[in-house]
PAMARPA-994803 format. One record per residue (C-alpha): residue in one letter; residue number from 1; z, y, x. Coordinates in Angstrom, 2 decimals. Layout:
N
{resn:A	resi:NUM	pz:Z	py:Y	px:X};
...
This chain:
92
{resn:M	resi:1	pz:77.44	py:71.98	px:97.48};
{resn:S	resi:2	pz:74.58	py:74.00	px:99.20};
{resn:V	resi:3	pz:75.37	py:76.60	px:101.90};
{resn:R	resi:4	pz:74.18	py:79.50	px:99.58};
{resn:K	resi:5	pz:76.44	py:78.40	px:96.63};
{resn:H	resi:6	pz:79.33	py:78.26	px:99.07};
{resn:K	resi:7	pz:78.79	py:81.49	px:100.57};
{resn:R	resi:8	pz:78.45	py:83.32	px:97.04};
{resn:K	resi:9	pz:81.97	py:81.55	px:95.91};
{resn:A	resi:10	pz:83.87	py:82.38	px:99.20};
{resn:A	resi:11	pz:82.55	py:86.25	px:98.89};
{resn:K	resi:12	pz:83.45	py:86.03	px:95.26};
{resn:H	resi:13	pz:87.13	py:84.69	px:96.19};
{resn:S	resi:14	pz:87.66	py:87.21	px:99.06};
{resn:H	resi:15	pz:88.09	py:90.33	px:97.20};
{resn:K	resi:16	pz:90.28	py:88.62	px:94.51};
{resn:N	resi:17	pz:93.60	py:90.37	px:95.18};
{resn:Q	resi:18	pz:92.63	py:93.28	px:97.12};
{resn:Y	resi:19	pz:93.52	py:95.94	px:94.63};
{resn:S	resi:20	pz:96.92	py:94.50	px:93.43};
{resn:Q	resi:21	pz:97.93	py:94.57	px:97.52};
{resn:K	resi:22	pz:96.95	py:98.30	px:97.73};
{resn:S	resi:23	pz:98.89	py:99.55	px:94.84};
{resn:A	resi:24	pz:101.91	py:97.31	px:95.75};
{resn:K	resi:25	pz:102.47	py:99.19	px:99.05};
{resn:Q	resi:26	pz:104.62	py:102.28	px:98.49};
{resn:V	resi:27	pz:105.35	py:104.81	px:100.95};
{resn:G	resi:28	pz:108.62	py:106.99	px:100.81};
{resn:F	resi:29	pz:110.47	py:109.31	px:102.52};
{resn:V	resi:30	pz:112.83	py:106.80	px:104.15};
{resn:S	resi:31	pz:110.03	py:104.63	px:105.29};
{resn:S	resi:32	pz:107.87	py:107.67	px:106.49};
{resn:Y	resi:33	pz:110.57	py:109.20	px:108.69};
{resn:P	resi:34	pz:113.26	py:106.88	px:109.29};
{resn:R	resi:35	pz:115.18	py:109.18	px:112.07};
{resn:A	resi:36	pz:115.09	py:112.28	px:110.00};
{resn:S	resi:37	pz:116.54	py:109.96	px:106.91};
{resn:M	resi:38	pz:119.30	py:108.38	px:109.53};
{resn:F	resi:39	pz:120.15	py:112.31	px:110.31};
{resn:S	resi:40	pz:120.33	py:113.04	px:106.37};
{resn:G	resi:41	pz:122.33	py:110.29	px:105.99};
{resn:A	resi:42	pz:124.78	py:110.75	px:108.57};
{resn:S	resi:43	pz:125.07	py:114.26	px:107.45};
{resn:L	resi:44	pz:126.00	py:113.39	px:104.08};
{resn:L	resi:45	pz:128.25	py:110.97	px:105.67};
{resn:I	resi:46	pz:130.10	py:113.70	px:107.72};
{resn:I	resi:47	pz:130.23	py:116.07	px:104.60};
{resn:G	resi:48	pz:131.75	py:113.35	px:102.33};
{resn:L	resi:49	pz:134.49	py:112.81	px:105.08};
{resn:F	resi:50	pz:135.39	py:116.31	px:105.31};
{resn:L	resi:51	pz:135.49	py:116.65	px:101.52};
{resn:F	resi:52	pz:137.54	py:113.43	px:101.44};
{resn:I	resi:53	pz:139.83	py:114.96	px:104.01};
{resn:T	resi:54	pz:140.36	py:118.48	px:102.67};
{resn:S	resi:55	pz:140.55	py:117.63	px:99.10};
{resn:M	resi:56	pz:143.11	py:115.01	px:98.32};
{resn:E	resi:57	pz:144.42	py:116.64	px:95.04};
{resn:D	resi:58	pz:141.16	py:117.82	px:93.26};
{resn:E	resi:59	pz:139.49	py:114.83	px:91.53};
{resn:T	resi:60	pz:136.11	py:116.37	px:90.96};
{resn:K	resi:61	pz:135.83	py:116.81	px:95.10};
{resn:F	resi:62	pz:137.39	py:113.52	px:95.59};
{resn:G	resi:63	pz:134.60	py:111.97	px:93.60};
{resn:L	resi:64	pz:131.98	py:114.03	px:95.07};
{resn:A	resi:65	pz:133.01	py:112.91	px:98.67};
{resn:M	resi:66	pz:132.82	py:109.35	px:97.36};
{resn:L	resi:67	pz:129.60	py:109.88	px:96.14};
{resn:S	resi:68	pz:128.05	py:111.58	px:99.23};
{resn:M	resi:69	pz:129.59	py:109.05	px:101.38};
{resn:A	resi:70	pz:128.08	py:105.93	px:99.42};
{resn:V	resi:71	pz:124.75	py:108.02	px:99.41};
{resn:G	resi:72	pz:124.72	py:108.48	px:102.94};
{resn:T	resi:73	pz:125.59	py:104.90	px:104.06};
{resn:I	resi:74	pz:122.80	py:103.55	px:101.74};
{resn:I	resi:75	pz:120.43	py:105.94	px:103.52};
{resn:I	resi:76	pz:121.75	py:105.09	px:106.88};
{resn:F	resi:77	pz:121.15	py:101.23	px:105.99};
{resn:F	resi:78	pz:117.45	py:101.59	px:104.44};
{resn:A	resi:79	pz:116.47	py:104.18	px:107.45};
{resn:N	resi:80	pz:117.99	py:101.60	px:109.91};
{resn:S	resi:81	pz:115.77	py:98.69	px:108.47};
{resn:A	resi:82	pz:112.80	py:101.01	px:108.41};
{resn:L	resi:83	pz:112.75	py:101.81	px:112.17};
{resn:P	resi:84	pz:110.37	py:99.96	px:114.36};
{resn:K	resi:85	pz:111.70	py:97.04	px:116.01};
{resn:K	resi:86	pz:110.99	py:97.17	px:119.81};
{resn:A	resi:87	pz:109.31	py:94.08	px:121.41};
{resn:I	resi:88	pz:111.55	py:91.51	px:123.97};
{resn:K	resi:89	pz:109.65	py:91.12	px:126.87};
{resn:G	resi:90	pz:110.12	py:87.75	px:128.26};
{resn:N	resi:91	pz:110.43	py:87.07	px:131.92};
{resn:K	resi:92	pz:107.48	py:85.43	px:133.20};
């Protein structure tokens, strides 16, 4: 294969998946602001715990407490995974 033809084919294949990779990347609140999401998740967890302690007889507050604690836990989990990892420096 000649050099010109090889360059044409290489240039044609290099831009093949450029648009699919751009559209696949989504940016959400948790991945953009992981510390703020951890704070909101922790506050939902505390509110749910407070509702759980204060309202043992009321079924609606009990359900709201369980829902709040579950959503807070999920938000904390995803925010913790979105936090940037610090590089571990090895001793030289």
